[in-house]
DSSP file (Angstrom, degrees, kcal/mol; ACC not computed):
  #  RESIDUE AA STRUCTURE BP1 BP2  ACC     N-H-->O    O-->H-N    N-H-->O    O-->H-N    TCO  KAPPA ALPHA  PHI   PSI    X-CA   Y-CA   Z-CA
    1    1 A M              0   0    0      0, 0.0     0, 0.0     0, 0.0     0, 0.0   0.000 360.0 360.0 360.0 133.0  118.5   76.6   23.7
    2    2 A T        +     0   0    0      2,-0.0     2,-0.3    49,-0.0     0, 0.0   0.408 360.0  71.5 -99.6   2.1  116.0   78.4   26.0
    3    3 A S        -     0   0    0      1,-0.1    51,-0.1     2,-0.0     3,-0.0  -0.875  64.2-150.0-117.0 151.1  113.4   75.6   26.1
    4    4 A D  S    S+     0   0    0     -2,-0.3    52,-2.2    51,-0.1     2,-0.3   0.586  83.7  44.5 -91.9 -11.7  113.6   72.3   27.9
    5    5 A V  E     -a   56   0A   0     50,-0.2     2,-0.3    52,-0.1    52,-0.2  -0.914  63.9-176.3-130.9 156.3  111.3   70.5   25.3
    6    6 A F  E     -a   57   0A   0     50,-1.8    52,-2.8    -2,-0.3    53,-0.7  -0.997  14.1-151.3-152.4 154.4  111.1   70.5   21.5
    7    7 A L  E     -a   59   0A   0     -2,-0.3    53,-0.2    51,-0.2    50,-0.0  -0.876  17.0-137.5-117.1 152.6  109.0   69.1   18.7
    8    8 A V  E     -a   60   0A   0     51,-2.1    53,-2.1    -2,-0.3     2,-0.3  -0.939  14.6-147.2-114.5 111.5  110.2   68.3   15.2
    9    9 A P  E     +a   61   0A   0      0, 0.0     2,-0.3     0, 0.0    53,-0.2  -0.585  28.8 170.9 -75.2 137.4  107.9   69.4   12.4
   10   10 A T  E     -a   62   0A   0     51,-3.3    53,-2.2    -2,-0.3     2,-0.3  -0.882  29.5-138.1-137.2 167.6  108.0   67.0    9.4
   11   11 A T  E     -a   63   0A   0     -2,-0.3     2,-2.1    51,-0.2     5,-0.2  -0.861  43.8 -95.2-118.8 163.6  106.3   66.2    6.2
   12   12 A A  S    S+     0   0    0     51,-0.6     2,-0.3    -2,-0.3    67,-0.2  -0.507  86.6 100.8 -81.8  78.1  105.6   62.7    5.0
   13   13 A D  S  > S-     0   0    0     -2,-2.1     4,-1.3    66,-0.2     3,-0.4  -0.942  85.0 -95.9-152.8 173.3  108.7   62.3    2.8
   14   14 A F  H  > S+     0   0    0     -2,-0.3     4,-2.1     1,-0.2     5,-0.2   0.855 115.5  59.6 -59.4 -40.6  112.2   60.8    2.6
   15   15 A F  H  > S+     0   0    0      1,-0.2     4,-2.3     2,-0.2    -1,-0.2   0.828 102.0  52.6 -66.1 -32.6  113.9   64.0    3.7
   16   16 A S  H  > S+     0   0    0     -3,-0.4     4,-2.4     2,-0.2    -1,-0.2   0.887 107.7  51.6 -68.8 -38.6  112.1   64.1    7.0
   17   17 A V  H  X S+     0   0    0     -4,-1.3     4,-2.0     2,-0.2    -2,-0.2   0.924 112.1  46.6 -62.0 -44.0  113.2   60.5    7.7
   18   18 A I  H  X S+     0   0    0     -4,-2.1     4,-2.4     1,-0.2    -2,-0.2   0.897 110.9  52.7 -64.8 -40.8  116.8   61.5    7.0
   19   19 A A  H  X S+     0   0    0     -4,-2.3     4,-2.6     2,-0.2    -2,-0.2   0.907 109.3  48.2 -63.1 -42.5  116.6   64.6    9.1
   20   20 A I  H  X S+     0   0    0     -4,-2.4     4,-2.0     2,-0.2    -1,-0.2   0.899 111.0  51.3 -65.1 -40.0  115.3   62.7   12.1
   21   21 A D  H  X S+     0   0    0     -4,-2.0     4,-0.7     1,-0.2    -2,-0.2   0.906 110.7  49.1 -62.0 -41.2  118.1   60.2   11.7
   22   22 A S  H >X S+     0   0    0     -4,-2.4     4,-1.9     1,-0.2     3,-0.9   0.915 109.1  52.0 -64.8 -43.6  120.6   63.0   11.6
   23   23 A L  H 3X S+     0   0    0     -4,-2.6     4,-2.7     1,-0.3    -1,-0.2   0.863 101.5  61.1 -61.1 -35.7  119.1   64.6   14.8
   24   24 A S  H 3< S+     0   0    0     -4,-2.0    -1,-0.3     1,-0.2    -2,-0.2   0.761 111.3  40.1 -65.9 -22.3  119.5   61.3   16.6
   25   25 A G  H <X S+     0   0    0     -3,-0.9     4,-0.7    -4,-0.7    -1,-0.2   0.787 118.4  45.5 -90.7 -31.8  123.2   61.5   16.0
   26   26 A I  H  X S+     0   0    0     -4,-1.9     4,-2.3     2,-0.2     3,-0.2   0.894 102.9  60.8 -80.6 -42.3  123.7   65.2   16.6
   27   27 A L  H  X S+     0   0    0     -4,-2.7     4,-2.6     1,-0.2     5,-0.2   0.871 101.6  51.4 -61.4 -41.3  121.6   65.7   19.8
   28   28 A P  H  > S+     0   0    0      0, 0.0     4,-2.2     0, 0.0    -1,-0.2   0.903 111.9  49.1 -61.5 -37.0  123.6   63.3   22.0
   29   29 A N  H  X S+     0   0    0     -4,-0.7     4,-2.3    -3,-0.2    -2,-0.2   0.901 110.6  50.4 -66.4 -39.9  126.8   65.1   21.0
   30   30 A L  H  X S+     0   0    0     -4,-2.3     4,-2.5     2,-0.2     5,-0.2   0.925 110.3  49.6 -62.4 -45.1  125.2   68.5   21.7
   31   31 A C  H  X S+     0   0    0     -4,-2.6     4,-2.1     1,-0.2    -2,-0.2   0.912 111.5  48.8 -60.6 -43.1  124.1   67.3   25.2
   32   32 A A  H  X S+     0   0    0     -4,-2.2     4,-1.9    -5,-0.2    -1,-0.2   0.900 111.1  50.5 -64.6 -40.4  127.6   66.0   25.9
   33   33 A W  H  X S+     0   0    0     -4,-2.3     4,-3.0     2,-0.2    -2,-0.2   0.920 109.6  49.7 -64.3 -43.7  129.2   69.3   24.8
   34   34 A V  H  X S+     0   0    0     -4,-2.5     4,-2.1     1,-0.2    -1,-0.2   0.911 110.0  50.8 -63.9 -41.8  126.9   71.4   26.9
   35   35 A K  H  X S+     0   0    0     -4,-2.1     4,-0.5     1,-0.2    -1,-0.2   0.899 114.3  44.7 -61.1 -39.6  127.6   69.3   30.0
   36   36 A M  H >< S+     0   0    0     -4,-1.9     3,-0.9     1,-0.2     4,-0.3   0.903 112.7  50.8 -69.9 -41.9  131.4   69.7   29.3
   37   37 A A  H >< S+     0   0    0     -4,-3.0     3,-1.4     1,-0.2     6,-0.2   0.815  98.1  67.1 -68.4 -30.2  131.0   73.5   28.6
   38   38 A R  H 3< S+     0   0    0     -4,-2.1    -1,-0.2     1,-0.3    -2,-0.2   0.770  98.8  51.7 -63.4 -25.0  129.1   74.1   31.9
   39   39 A V  T << S+     0   0    0     -3,-0.9    -1,-0.3    -4,-0.5    -2,-0.2   0.540  81.8 111.6 -89.0  -6.4  132.2   73.2   34.0
   40   40 A N    <>  -     0   0    0     -3,-1.4     4,-2.1    -4,-0.3     3,-0.2  -0.537  67.3-141.4 -67.8 124.7  134.4   75.7   32.0
   41   41 A P  H  > S+     0   0    0      0, 0.0     4,-1.7     0, 0.0    -1,-0.2   0.841  98.6  55.4 -59.6 -34.8  135.3   78.5   34.4
   42   42 A I  H  4 S+     0   0    0      1,-0.2     4,-0.2     2,-0.2    -2,-0.0   0.923 111.8  42.4 -65.0 -43.2  135.0   81.2   31.7
   43   43 A L  H >4 S+     0   0    0     -3,-0.2     3,-0.7    -6,-0.2     7,-0.4   0.807 109.9  58.0 -74.6 -28.6  131.5   80.1   30.8
   44   44 A K  H 3< S+     0   0    0     -4,-2.1    -1,-0.2     1,-0.2    -2,-0.2   0.863 112.4  40.5 -66.1 -34.9  130.5   79.8   34.5
   45   45 A E  T 3< S+     0   0    0     -4,-1.7    -1,-0.2    -5,-0.2    -2,-0.2   0.311  90.4 122.2 -96.8   7.8  131.5   83.4   35.1
   46   46 A A  S <  S-     0   0    0     -3,-0.7    -3,-0.1    -4,-0.2    -4,-0.0  -0.258  75.9-114.9 -69.2 157.5  130.0   84.8   31.9
   47   47 A A  S    S+     0   0    0      1,-0.3    -1,-0.1     2,-0.0    -4,-0.0   0.846 117.3  31.5 -60.6 -33.7  127.3   87.5   32.0
   48   48 A Y  S    S-     0   0    0     -5,-0.0    -1,-0.3     3,-0.0    -2,-0.1  -0.741  89.9-164.9-123.7  82.0  125.0   85.0   30.5
   49   49 A P        -     0   0    0      0, 0.0    -5,-0.1     0, 0.0   -11,-0.1  -0.218  33.6 -90.3 -67.2 157.2  126.1   81.6   31.8
   50   50 A L        -     0   0    0     -7,-0.4     3,-0.1   -13,-0.1    -4,-0.0  -0.487  45.3-129.7 -65.5 129.4  124.8   78.4   30.2
   51   51 A P        -     0   0    0      0, 0.0     2,-0.1     0, 0.0    -1,-0.1  -0.295  38.7 -77.0 -72.8 166.3  121.6   77.2   31.9
   52   52 A E        -     0   0    0      1,-0.1     2,-0.8     2,-0.0   -17,-0.0  -0.444  51.3-127.9 -62.7 137.6  121.2   73.7   33.1
   53   53 A F        +     0   0    0     -2,-0.1     2,-0.4    -3,-0.1    -1,-0.1  -0.803  43.0 155.4-101.1 105.3  120.5   71.5   30.1
   54   54 A K        +     0   0    0     -2,-0.8     2,-0.4   -51,-0.1    -2,-0.0  -0.726  18.9 179.8-126.7  79.9  117.4   69.3   30.4
   55   55 A L        -     0   0    0     -2,-0.4     2,-0.4   -50,-0.0   -50,-0.2  -0.682   4.6-175.5 -89.9 132.1  116.4   68.6   26.8
   56   56 A K  E     -a    5   0A   0    -52,-2.2   -50,-1.8    -2,-0.4     2,-0.6  -0.989  19.5-141.1-131.1 125.8  113.3   66.5   26.2
   57   57 A F  E     -a    6   0A   0     -2,-0.4   -50,-0.2   -52,-0.2     3,-0.1  -0.743  14.8-174.4 -83.9 118.4  112.0   65.4   22.8
   58   58 A L  E     -     0   0A   0    -52,-2.8     2,-0.3    -2,-0.6   -51,-0.2   0.727  46.7 -99.9 -87.3 -23.5  108.2   65.5   22.7
   59   59 A G  E     -a    7   0A   0    -53,-0.7   -51,-2.1     2,-0.0    -1,-0.3  -0.890  40.9 -58.5 138.6-168.4  107.8   63.9   19.3
   60   60 A T  E     -a    8   0A   0     -2,-0.3     2,-0.5   -53,-0.2   -53,-0.0  -0.785  28.1-146.0-113.0 156.7  107.2   64.8   15.7
   61   61 A I  E     -a    9   0A   0    -53,-2.1   -51,-3.3    -2,-0.3     2,-0.6  -0.983  13.9-155.5-120.8 116.8  104.4   66.6   13.9
   62   62 A V  E     +a   10   0A   0     -2,-0.5     2,-0.3   -53,-0.2   -51,-0.2  -0.824  26.8 163.1 -93.9 125.8  103.6   65.3   10.5
   63   63 A Q  E     +a   11   0A   0    -53,-2.2   -51,-0.6    -2,-0.6    -2,-0.0  -0.857  37.7  43.9-136.6 169.6  101.9   67.9    8.3
   64   64 A N  S    S+     0   0    0     -2,-0.3     2,-0.3     1,-0.2   -52,-0.2   0.932  72.9 132.7  62.4  53.2  101.1   68.7    4.7
   65   65 A Y        -     0   0    0     -3,-0.1     2,-0.3   -54,-0.1    -1,-0.2  -0.913  57.6-100.8-129.1 161.3   99.9   65.3    3.5
   66   66 A R        -     0   0    0     -2,-0.3     7,-1.6     7,-0.0     2,-0.5  -0.619  27.4-162.3 -88.7 134.7   96.8   64.4    1.4
   67   67 A I  E     -B   72   0B   0     -2,-0.3     2,-0.4     5,-0.2     5,-0.3  -0.966   7.3-176.7-115.2 128.2   93.7   62.9    3.0
   68   68 A I  E >  S-B   71   0B   0      3,-3.1     3,-1.2    -2,-0.5    -2,-0.0  -0.995  73.2  -7.1-126.3 127.3   91.2   61.1    0.9
   69   69 A R  T 3  S-     0   0    0     -2,-0.4    -1,-0.1     1,-0.3     3,-0.1   0.864 131.5 -54.1  55.5  40.4   88.0   59.7    2.4
   70   70 A G  T 3  S+     0   0    0      1,-0.2     2,-0.3    -3,-0.1    -1,-0.3   0.557 123.1  88.5  78.1   8.0   89.1   60.6    5.9
   71   71 A K  E <  S-B   68   0B   0     -3,-1.2    -3,-3.1     0, 0.0    -1,-0.2  -0.988  80.7-105.6-139.3 146.8   92.4   58.7    5.6
   72   72 A E  E     -B   67   0B   0     -2,-0.3    -5,-0.2    -5,-0.3     5,-0.0  -0.364  47.9 -98.7 -67.2 150.9   95.9   59.5    4.4
   73   73 A T     >  -     0   0    0     -7,-1.6     4,-2.7     1,-0.1     5,-0.2  -0.245  34.0-106.9 -67.9 161.1   96.9   58.1    1.0
   74   74 A T  H  > S+     0   0    0      1,-0.2     4,-2.0     2,-0.2     5,-0.1   0.881 118.0  52.3 -58.6 -42.7   99.0   54.9    0.9
   75   75 A A  H  > S+     0   0    0      1,-0.2     4,-1.4     2,-0.2    -1,-0.2   0.924 113.5  43.5 -62.9 -43.8  102.2   56.7   -0.2
   76   76 A F  H  > S+     0   0    0      1,-0.2     4,-2.6     2,-0.2    -2,-0.2   0.893 109.8  57.0 -68.1 -38.3  101.9   59.2    2.6
   77   77 A Q  H  X S+     0   0    0     -4,-2.7     4,-2.3     1,-0.2    -1,-0.2   0.884 102.7  55.4 -60.3 -38.8  101.0   56.5    5.2
   78   78 A T  H  X S+     0   0    0     -4,-2.0     4,-1.5     1,-0.2    -1,-0.2   0.927 111.9  42.2 -59.9 -45.7  104.2   54.6    4.3
   79   79 A W  H  X S+     0   0    0     -4,-1.4     4,-2.2     2,-0.2    -2,-0.2   0.875 110.9  55.9 -71.1 -36.4  106.4   57.7    5.1
   80   80 A I  H  < S+     0   0    0     -4,-2.6    -2,-0.2     1,-0.2    -1,-0.2   0.910 107.6  49.5 -61.3 -41.8  104.3   58.6    8.2
   81   81 A E  H  < S+     0   0    0     -4,-2.3    -1,-0.2     1,-0.2    -2,-0.2   0.872 110.3  50.6 -64.7 -36.8  105.0   55.1    9.6
   82   82 A K  H  <        0   0    0     -4,-1.5    -1,-0.2     1,-0.3    -2,-0.2   0.868 360.0 360.0 -68.9 -35.5  108.7   55.5    8.9
   83   83 A I     <        0   0    0     -4,-2.2    -1,-0.3    -5,-0.1    -2,-0.2   0.509 360.0 360.0 -68.2 360.0  108.8   58.8   10.7
C-alpha cells in the first residue's frame, strides 16, 4: 500500500456492514504480516523494499442513498447508523 491513510466507500446496505466487519478482521492480520515481512533479509535487500507501514483508517463515506425533504429515508438511516 502506498498511502498511510484510507477511506472505505459504502452504500447504506447490509453488504457494507458485512464488508466493514470483514475489514476489521483482515487489517490487523495485514499489519502483523507487514511488520514480520519487513525484518526478512530478502525483502530488506529487494530493489523495492517494503516501506514502513503506518496505516490509518479515516472513516467511511456513505453514498448513493435517497433523501426526502432534506433527510435520508428511515430504511437508509438504519443502515447508515449500523455502518
